[in-house]
C-alpha positions as CSV (number, residue, x, y, z in Angstrom):
1,M,12.3,47.6,8.9
2,Q,11.0,45.4,6.2
3,L,9.2,42.2,7.3
4,P,10.4,39.2,5.1
5,H,7.8,37.3,3.2
6,A,5.0,39.7,4.3
7,G,3.9,40.3,0.7
8,R,4.2,36.6,-0.2
9,G,1.9,35.7,2.7
10,H,-0.7,38.3,1.5
11,H,-0.7,36.9,-2.0
12,V,-1.1,33.3,-0.8
13,Q,-4.1,34.3,1.3
14,T,-5.6,36.1,-1.7
15,D,-5.1,33.1,-3.9
16,L,-6.8,30.8,-1.3
17,I,-9.8,33.1,-1.2
18,V,-10.1,33.1,-5.0
19,L,-9.7,29.3,-5.1
20,D,-12.3,28.9,-2.5
21,R,-14.8,31.0,-4.4
22,L,-14.1,29.1,-7.6
23,G,-14.6,25.9,-5.6
24,N,-18.0,27.1,-4.4
25,A,-19.1,28.0,-7.9
26,Y,-17.8,24.7,-9.3
27,A,-19.6,22.6,-6.6
28,L,-22.8,24.6,-7.3
29,F,-22.9,24.1,-11.0
30,F,-21.2,20.6,-11.4
31,G,-22.0,18.8,-8.1
32,W,-24.5,16.4,-9.8
33,P,-24.5,12.6,-9.2
34,A,-24.5,12.1,-12.9
35,L,-21.0,13.6,-13.1
36,V,-19.5,11.5,-10.3
37,R,-17.6,9.2,-12.6
38,V,-16.1,12.1,-14.5
39,H,-14.9,13.7,-11.2
40,R,-13.6,10.5,-9.9
41,A,-11.5,10.1,-13.0
42,V,-10.2,13.7,-12.8
43,M,-9.5,13.2,-9.1
44,Y,-7.5,10.0,-9.9
45,L,-5.5,11.7,-12.6
46,C,-4.7,14.7,-10.4
47,G,-3.7,12.4,-7.6
48,R,-1.2,10.7,-9.9
49,A,0.3,14.0,-10.8
50,L,0.5,14.7,-7.0
51,G,2.6,11.6,-6.4
52,L,-0.2,9.1,-5.5
53,H,-0.4,5.5,-6.7
54,N,2.8,5.8,-8.8
55,Y,4.4,2.4,-8.0
56,V,4.9,1.0,-11.5
57,S,8.7,2.0,-11.7
58,P,11.4,3.7,-9.6
59,Y,11.3,6.6,-12.0
60,I,7.6,7.3,-11.8
61,S,7.5,6.6,-8.0
62,G,10.3,9.1,-7.5
63,E,12.6,6.6,-5.6
64,S,15.4,7.3,-8.0
65,R,15.3,11.0,-6.9
66,S,15.8,10.1,-3.2
67,I,18.7,7.8,-4.0
68,E,20.3,10.6,-6.1
69,L,19.9,13.1,-3.2
70,A,21.6,10.8,-0.7
71,T,24.4,9.5,-2.9
72,S,25.4,12.7,-4.7
73,S,27.2,14.2,-1.7
74,S,29.3,11.2,-0.7
75,A,31.4,8.7,-2.6
76,A,30.7,6.0,-0.1
77,P,27.3,6.8,1.6
78,L,26.1,4.6,4.5
79,V,22.7,3.2,3.6
80,F,20.1,1.4,5.7
81,D,17.6,-0.6,3.6
82,I,14.8,-1.7,6.1
83,G,12.5,-4.0,4.3
84,A,14.9,-5.1,1.6
85,N,12.6,-7.8,0.1
86,E,14.6,-9.2,-2.9
87,G,17.0,-6.3,-3.2
88,D,15.7,-4.4,-6.3
89,W,16.0,-1.0,-4.5
90,L,19.5,-2.0,-3.4
91,A,20.5,-2.7,-6.9
92,E,19.8,0.9,-8.0
93,V,21.7,2.2,-5.0
94,L,24.8,0.2,-5.8
95,S,24.5,1.0,-9.5
96,R,24.7,4.7,-8.7
97,S,27.2,4.4,-5.8
98,P,29.2,1.1,-6.0
99,A,31.2,2.0,-2.9
100,A,28.1,2.5,-0.7
101,K,28.2,0.8,2.7
102,V,24.8,-0.9,2.9
103,H,23.0,-2.6,5.9
104,A,20.0,-4.5,4.8
105,F,17.2,-5.7,7.0
106,E,14.8,-8.5,5.9
107,P,13.0,-10.7,8.4
108,Q,12.0,-13.4,5.9
109,E,14.7,-16.0,5.7
110,T,14.3,-16.9,2.0
111,L,14.4,-13.3,0.9
112,A,17.3,-12.4,3.2
113,Q,19.3,-15.3,1.7
114,R,18.6,-14.1,-1.8
115,V,19.8,-10.6,-0.9
116,A,22.9,-12.0,0.7
117,A,23.7,-14.1,-2.4
118,R,22.9,-11.3,-4.8
119,F,25.0,-8.6,-3.0
120,P,28.0,-10.2,-1.2
121,S,29.2,-6.8,0.0
122,V,26.0,-5.9,1.8
123,A,25.6,-6.6,5.5
124,V,22.3,-8.6,5.5
125,N,20.4,-8.9,8.8
126,M,17.6,-11.4,9.0
127,M,15.4,-9.3,11.4
128,A,12.7,-6.7,11.4
129,M,13.1,-3.2,12.8
130,G,10.7,-1.4,15.1
131,E,10.3,0.8,18.1
132,V,11.6,-1.6,20.7
133,R,13.8,-4.7,20.7
134,G,11.9,-8.0,21.0
135,E,9.9,-10.5,18.9
136,L,6.8,-10.0,16.9
137,A,4.5,-12.0,14.6
138,L,5.1,-11.4,10.9
139,C,1.9,-12.0,8.8
140,D,2.1,-13.3,5.2
141,Y,0.2,-15.3,2.7
142,A,-0.4,-18.9,3.9
143,D,-0.1,-20.4,0.4
144,H,2.9,-18.4,-0.8
145,P,5.0,-17.0,2.0
146,G,7.9,-14.7,1.2
147,S,5.8,-12.0,-0.4
148,Q,6.4,-8.3,-0.6
149,H,3.2,-7.7,1.3
150,A,4.4,-9.4,4.5
151,S,3.8,-7.1,7.5
152,L,4.0,-6.8,11.2
153,I,0.6,-5.1,11.1
154,K,-2.1,-7.6,11.8
155,G,-4.9,-7.4,9.2
156,V,-2.8,-6.4,6.2
157,I,-2.9,-9.8,4.4
158,D,-6.5,-10.9,5.2
159,G,-8.0,-7.4,5.4
160,I,-6.4,-5.5,2.5
161,H,-5.2,-8.3,0.2
162,Q,-8.0,-10.8,1.0
163,G,-5.6,-13.7,1.5
164,A,-5.3,-16.5,4.0
165,T,-2.7,-15.5,6.6
166,R,0.1,-17.3,8.3
167,Y,2.1,-15.9,11.2
168,V,5.8,-16.4,12.0
169,K,7.6,-15.0,15.0
170,V,10.6,-12.8,13.9
171,P,13.3,-11.0,15.9
172,V,12.9,-7.2,16.0
173,G,15.7,-4.6,16.6
174,T,15.9,-0.9,16.6
175,V,18.0,1.5,14.6
176,D,19.4,3.1,17.7
177,D,20.5,-0.2,19.2
178,Y,22.0,-1.4,15.9
179,C,24.0,1.8,15.4
180,A,25.2,1.8,19.0
181,E,26.4,-1.8,18.9
182,R,28.3,-1.3,15.6
183,G,29.6,2.2,16.2
184,I,27.7,3.7,13.3
185,E,27.8,7.5,13.7
186,R,25.7,8.6,10.7
187,I,23.2,7.2,8.2
188,N,23.2,9.0,4.9
189,L,20.1,7.3,3.6
190,L,17.5,5.5,5.6
191,K,14.9,3.7,3.4
192,I,11.9,2.1,5.1
193,D,9.4,-0.1,3.3
194,V,7.7,-2.3,5.9
195,E,4.1,-2.3,4.9
196,G,2.6,0.0,7.5
197,F,5.2,-0.3,10.2
198,E,7.3,2.7,9.1
199,L,6.5,5.0,12.0
200,K,7.5,2.3,14.5
201,V,10.9,2.1,12.8
202,L,11.4,5.9,13.0
203,L,10.4,5.8,16.7
204,G,13.1,3.3,17.2
205,A,15.6,5.7,15.8
206,S,14.8,8.5,18.3
207,R,18.4,8.9,19.5
208,M,19.9,9.0,16.1
209,L,17.3,11.5,15.0
210,S,17.6,13.8,18.0
211,E,21.4,13.9,17.6
212,K,20.8,14.7,13.9
213,R,22.7,11.7,12.7
214,I,20.3,10.7,9.9
215,D,20.4,12.6,6.6
216,V,17.9,11.6,4.0
217,I,14.9,9.4,4.9
218,Q,12.6,7.7,2.4
219,F,9.5,5.9,3.5
220,E,6.3,4.6,2.0
221,F,2.8,5.7,3.1
222,N,-0.2,3.8,1.9
223,E,-3.4,2.0,2.9
224,M,-1.6,-0.1,5.4
225,N,-1.4,3.0,7.6
226,V,-5.2,2.9,8.0
227,I,-4.9,-0.5,9.7
228,G,-1.8,0.5,11.6
229,R,-3.5,3.7,12.8
230,S,-0.6,5.9,11.8
231,F,-1.1,9.2,10.0
232,M,1.1,11.6,8.1
233,N,0.6,14.0,11.0
234,D,2.3,11.4,13.2
235,F,5.4,11.4,10.9
236,F,5.4,15.2,11.1
237,A,5.4,15.0,14.9
238,C,8.2,12.4,14.9
239,L,10.4,14.4,12.5
240,A,9.4,18.0,13.2
241,D,12.7,18.9,14.9
242,T,15.0,17.5,12.3
243,H,13.5,17.1,8.9
244,R,11.1,18.5,6.3
245,L,8.7,16.2,4.5
246,Y,8.2,16.0,0.7
247,R,6.2,13.7,-1.5
248,L,8.3,12.3,-4.3
249,L,7.1,13.1,-7.9
250,P,8.5,11.8,-11.1
251,H,10.1,15.2,-11.8
252,G,10.9,16.5,-8.3
253,L,9.7,17.1,-4.8
254,M,6.4,18.4,-3.5
255,P,6.6,20.0,-0.1
256,L,4.1,18.7,2.5
257,R,2.9,21.2,5.0
258,Q,2.0,20.1,8.6
259,G,-1.7,20.5,9.0
260,G,-2.5,20.2,5.3
261,H,-4.6,17.1,6.0
262,W,-6.5,17.1,2.7
263,I,-3.3,16.7,0.7
264,N,-1.3,14.7,3.4
265,E,-3.7,12.1,4.6
266,Q,-4.2,10.2,1.3
267,F,-4.1,6.5,2.1
268,T,-2.8,5.1,-1.1
269,F,0.8,4.4,-2.3
270,Q,3.2,7.3,-2.1
271,N,6.9,7.8,-1.5
272,V,7.8,10.4,1.0
273,V,11.3,11.8,1.5
274,A,12.4,13.6,4.6
275,L,15.3,16.1,4.2
276,P,17.3,17.6,7.1
277,H,16.4,21.2,8.1
278,P,19.0,23.6,6.8
279,P,21.4,24.9,9.4
280,A,20.2,28.0,11.2
281,E,21.8,31.2,10.1
282,P,24.0,32.8,12.7
283,T,22.6,35.6,14.7
284,R,24.1,39.0,13.8
285,N,24.9,41.5,16.4
286,H,24.1,45.1,15.6
């Protein structure tokens, strides 16, 4: 009986050994303080090609790819936009799929009103989403509230962005409760952009996830996860039974492997997409 992928595994192991030896030689010959600036520049450029810090446009960030994946299989996909901000991401969703049924969640009153005025067909909810229902303090800039950096993680504004902070209490719901109350059976695309609170949102969708009622998930991972103490490994643990994780690149998807911490735990802007596990092949009786 032939063992599947046995040869492939051998070749991967051989490649890793060769790469490790090359790395040892490179470190020995080029590991000089005088070359640090060069290596930092190379590391930065390689990181960009690996999907890091690519926030300048939806095309470069890969966001367009996740929208395409979720909307191509349905004429009227059901979409959750958690952290809608001013609705720019929603605009692309509706341009690709005008019949999409969209539920937007934005806890900042001014921004929620803008989204509602801009997209009359969208169900706009002025609330945050998290792990449990309740009320939390949303931190934002004291001198110009209503920013895209507003977060439920204490320390984002003053710690990362070096700004004076104001706190406003906002209502918090969960994906599971919202779906149960409105009879929503399936989410085709769940987008989460909540400045470091993404894992809490997913934990609040545990029922929908366990019942495999969420298809494509897109979330951001960045420096806010350092303050929020959530790692890519935590997202793997949350989604291991239902989804596979990929980093979005301008021209496709890069698979992320659980335990690959050097590649995974990069605390700078990146878009990650989670795709459902393919259905298991039926067991054949011999």
